[in-house]
N, C-alpha and C positions, 0 to 999 in steps of 0.2 A: 400478427406474425406471428409465420409459419418455427416452427425448429430449429428448423439451419438457417435462418437471422436471431433468433435470439441466440444462441450458439457462436456467429461468428460475433455476432457484439461483444460477447460474455468475454468470450476468448481476448481480443484486441486488450476488452479493460484491464481484464488478470493479466495479460504482457507488460502496460500501462505502468498497474498498476507493482510489479518484478522489478519493471524498470526505475522506478521512484524507492521504490529501497532501498535494490543497487545501490541506487545512487545514494540516497542520505546513508545509510552504512560507512559508504565511503567518504564522506564528511565530515560525517560523526569522531571515524576512525584516526583519522585526518587531525580533524580539532585538537584528537585528546593528546596524539602521534608528540605535540608543534610544545604540549604542554612541558617545559624541561626540567619540572622538579615535581613531588607531589604537594606545591604551595604552591598553583598559579595563582600568574597575577590577576590584577581586577578584571580590565575586559580581557584575557583572556576563559572567565570564567561563563560570563554574559554569551564570548562565542561557544565555548560550552554547551551552554546547556539550553542554548537556540538551536544547534544541530542536532543536539539531546532528542526535543522536541520537534524538530524535523524530523526528525528521525520516528517515532512515536509514533506522529501521522503516518506516515507511509506506512509501516507496519499494519496501524489501522486497518489503512484502504488494504491490505493485501494481501488481510484477515475478511476483511468483508468483502472483496472480488474471489476470491476464493470460498467463503461460505457461498455467497450469494451460486456459481459455476455447480457445486455441485447443491445445492437443491434442485437445482435445474438439471442436472445430470439422473439424480437417484431421481425424483417424482416428477418430475414436469413446472415448480413450481417457474414462474416468470417474476423477476425480481417488480419490487414495489412500481420503481419508471419508466418500468415498460409499457404499465398498465395493468389494466387486472383480470387476474383467470391462470390458469394451469394451459400445458401447450401439450399432445398431445403425440 
């Protein structure tokens, strides 16, 4: 796979991870804002926890996508799921 192809795929992955992170952040903030007081109802706790878990997952995916892009741009390291090796 050539450098431009790898870069294109990494850009798509990064953009998708950024979008998922923004959506998860908005969902979490919305859930927290819906809690009327500092003591949420039991079902609110579950909804906030679920939103927080989704946000953490999206943040990890974004961090991983950023890491892959950085490694590729700085060192030519191709992510494992692309196959092995380096691109010059």
